[in-house]
C-alpha positions in Angstrom: -38.0 2.6 -13.9 -38.7 3.2 -10.2 -37.4 0.6 -7.7 -39.8 -0.8 -5.3 -39.0 -0.1 -1.7 -38.5 -3.4 0.2 -40.9 -4.2 3.0 -39.7 -4.3 6.6 -39.5 -8.1 6.5 -37.5 -8.0 3.3 -35.2 -5.4 4.6 -34.5 -7.5 7.7 -33.6 -10.5 5.5 -31.1 -8.6 3.3 -29.6 -6.5 6.1 -25.9 -6.8 6.4 -24.8 -8.4 9.6 -21.5 -7.1 10.8 -21.2 -10.0 13.3 -21.2 -12.5 10.4 -18.6 -10.6 8.4 -15.6 -12.9 7.7 -12.0 -12.1 8.8 -10.0 -11.8 5.5 -6.3 -12.7 5.3 -5.3 -12.0 1.7 -2.7 -13.8 -0.3 -0.1 -11.0 -0.1 -0.3 -11.0 3.6 -0.1 -14.8 3.9 2.8 -14.8 1.5 4.7 -12.6 3.9 3.7 -14.5 7.0 4.4 -17.9 5.6 7.9 -16.8 4.7 8.8 -16.1 8.3 10.4 -18.3 10.9 7.2 -18.9 12.9 4.4 -18.7 10.3 1.7 -20.5 12.2 2.2 -18.3 15.3 2.2 -15.1 13.3 -0.9 -16.0 11.4 -2.7 -16.9 14.7 -1.6 -13.7 16.5 -2.5 -11.4 13.5 -5.9 -13.1 13.2 -6.5 -12.6 17.0 -5.7 -8.9 16.7 -7.9 -8.7 13.6 -10.7 -10.4 15.5 -10.2 -8.1 18.5 -10.3 -5.0 16.3 -13.6 -6.2 14.8 -15.4 -6.6 18.2 -13.9 -3.4 19.6 -14.9 -1.7 16.3 -11.5 0.2 15.9 -8.2 -0.4 14.3 -6.5 1.0 17.4 -7.2 -1.7 19.9 -6.7 -2.3 23.6 -4.9 -5.7 23.8 -2.3 -6.2 26.5 0.3 -9.0 26.4 -1.6 -10.7 29.2 -4.9 -10.4 27.5 -3.5 -11.7 24.2 -1.6 -14.6 25.9 -4.8 -15.7 27.6 -6.9 -15.5 24.4 -4.4 -17.7 22.5 -3.5 -19.9 25.4 0.2 -18.9 25.0 2.9 -17.9 27.5 3.7 -14.2 27.8 7.3 -14.6 26.6 6.1 -16.2 23.4 3.4 -13.6 22.9 5.9 -10.7 23.3 8.3 -12.4 20.9 5.7 -12.9 18.2 4.3 -9.4 18.7 7.8 -8.0 18.2 7.9 -10.0 14.9 4.7 -8.4 13.7 5.9 -5.0 14.6 9.1 -5.6 12.7 7.1 -6.6 9.6 5.0 -3.4 9.9 1.7 -5.2 10.4 1.0 -3.7 13.8 2.3 -0.6 15.7 2.5 0.3 19.4 0.7 3.6 20.1 1.1 5.7 23.2 -1.3 8.4 24.1 0.1 11.1 26.3 -1.7 13.5 28.7 -1.7 17.0 27.1 -1.1 18.7 30.4 1.9 16.8 31.8 3.0 14.7 28.9 2.7 11.5 30.9 1.5 8.3 29.2 -2.2 8.1 29.5 -2.9 4.9 27.5 -1.4 2.2 25.4 -3.0 0.9 22.2 -2.1 -1.4 19.3 -2.7 -0.2 15.8 -3.6 -2.9 13.3 -2.6 -2.4 9.6 -5.2 -4.2 7.6 -3.9 -5.6 4.3 -5.9 -8.1 2.4 -5.2 -7.5 -1.3 -3.2 -5.4 -3.6 -6.2 -3.2 -4.4 -6.5 -2.0 -0.8 -6.0 1.7 -0.2 -2.6 3.2 -0.2 -3.0 4.2 3.4 -3.4 0.7 4.7 -0.7 -0.8 2.4 2.1 1.7 2.8 3.9 -0.2 5.6 3.3 -3.6 3.9 4.7 -2.3 0.6 7.8 -1.1 2.4 8.4 -4.4 4.1 8.1 -6.4 0.9 9.4 -10.0 0.7 11.6 -12.2 -1.4 12.1 -11.2 -5.0 9.8 -14.0 -6.2 7.0 -13.0 -3.9 7.5 -9.3 -4.8 7.1 -10.1 -8.5 4.1 -12.4 -8.0 2.2 -9.9 -5.8 3.5 -6.6 -7.2 4.5 -5.5 -3.7 7.2 -2.9 -3.4 10.4 -4.1 -1.6 12.8 -2.2 0.7 15.4 0.0 -1.1 17.8 -2.6 -2.5 20.7 -0.7 -1.0 19.4 -1.2 2.5 18.6 -4.9 1.9 22.0 -5.6 0.3 23.9 -3.8 3.1 22.0 -5.6 5.8 22.7 -9.0 4.2 26.4 -8.1 3.8 26.7 -6.8 7.4 25.1 -9.9 9.0 27.2 -12.3 6.9 30.4 -10.5 7.9 29.3 -10.6 11.6 28.6 -14.3 11.3 32.1 -14.8 10.1 33.4 -12.7 13.0 31.2 -14.5 15.6 30.3 -17.9 14.3 29.5 -19.3 17.8 27.0 -16.5 18.4 25.4 -16.2 15.0 24.4 -19.7 13.9 22.1 -18.6 11.0 20.8 -15.5 9.3 17.1 -15.9 8.7 15.5 -13.8 6.0 13.4 -11.8 8.5 16.7 -10.7 10.2 17.9 -9.2 7.0 14.6 -7.4 6.4 14.5 -6.1 10.0 18.0 -4.8 9.5 16.9 -3.0 6.3 13.9 -1.6 8.3 16.2 -0.3 11.0 18.4 1.5 8.4 15.2 3.0 6.9 14.2 4.4 10.3 17.7 5.8 10.9 17.4 7.6 7.6 13.7 8.7 7.6 13.0 9.2 11.3 16.4 10.0 12.8 17.6 11.8 9.7 21.0 10.2 9.4 22.4 10.0 5.9 23.1 6.4 4.8 26.3 7.0 2.7 28.0 9.7 4.9 27.0 8.6 8.4 25.3 5.2 8.8 27.5 3.1 6.5 30.9 4.6 7.6 29.9 4.2 11.3 28.9 0.5 10.8 32.1 -0.2 8.8 34.0 1.2 11.8 32.0 -0.9 14.3 32.3 -4.2 12.5 36.1 -4.0 12.8 36.2 -2.6 16.4 36.9 -5.0 19.2 34.2 -3.6 21.4 31.4 -2.5 19.0 31.6 -5.6 16.8 30.4 -7.7 19.7 27.7 -5.1 20.6 26.1 -5.0 17.2 25.4 -8.6 16.2 22.1 -7.5 14.6 21.3 -4.2 12.9 17.8 -4.4 14.5 19.4 -3.3 17.8 20.7 0.0 16.6 17.7 2.1 17.7 17.4 0.4 21.1 18.0 2.9 23.9 20.7 2.6 26.6 19.5 2.4 30.2 22.6 4.4 31.3 22.2 7.6 29.1 19.0 7.2 27.2 20.7 7.4 23.8 20.2 4.8 21.1 23.0 2.3 20.4 23.7 4.0 17.1 24.2 7.4 18.7 26.4 5.9 21.4 28.5 4.3 18.6 28.9 7.7 16.9 29.9 9.5 20.1 32.5 6.8 20.9 34.3 7.0 17.6 37.8 8.5 17.7 38.4 12.0 16.3 40.3 10.8 13.3 37.7 8.2 12.2 36.3 8.3 8.7 32.8 9.4 9.8 34.1 12.7 11.2 35.6 13.8 8.0 32.2 13.7 6.4 29.9 16.7 6.2 26.8 16.5 8.3 23.8 15.8 6.1 21.8 18.9 5.3 18.8 19.4 7.6 19.9 16.9 10.2 18.8 18.2 13.6 20.9 18.3 16.7 20.4 15.1 18.7 19.4 15.6 22.3 21.9 14.3 24.7 24.7 13.7 22.2 28.1 15.3 22.8 27.9 18.8 21.4 31.6 18.8 20.3 30.9 15.8 18.1 27.8 17.5 16.6 29.7 20.7 15.8 32.5 18.7 14.1 29.9 17.0 11.9 28.5 20.4 10.9 31.9 21.6 9.6 
């Protein structure tokens, strides 16, 4: 049976209007955001970025802190803080485009990871699945959590630091534990440090060291870079450890590249 071609008037009436398309925030996403310390702010900010992506017609948007703060009638400090929270949850990413001729930064963008239901494509869900949530939410939404080893260690580390510094660490919110697990994941996957032979021994040393215990109140700070030498805090921790420390008796993980700017003698010792 042949289908009758609609008239021009009928085609106009049934044409899909992108401007009228709804902004969808699915249950898995809302479960995650509602479980955070500032749920209303995070929902508002993510929705604003989603809205901006729709009218810019791209998932890699131009949205400065000032532009976003004005759009939401927020202060810039609040906007930066909530943006950092969304980055920590893997829902947005900062993207820098460099000039091919001189490697200078040519433009800044914000990539939005759209996640509305568990049937979404693997490409859009990969970060969200990694972030996960509480065990109850993970079971109810079938969302993959962080490796349990990273989550358990992050929880243990922050609890011990709270006992060491009760006046500085008043509470340990769930998002802090997850951010710590995410930082460990990045140290393993991006920086190529082995968790059992490098990361864990170094942190066990730091937590009992008079200087480093105060410097690492949160695992999320481990990949922040020093203004004095450009190394991450974790690399500075490694290079400051004494020669007879436990970490240096361990074999360097296979395939771990030399770290630019790190003491060569230390790196050679790790390779032995």
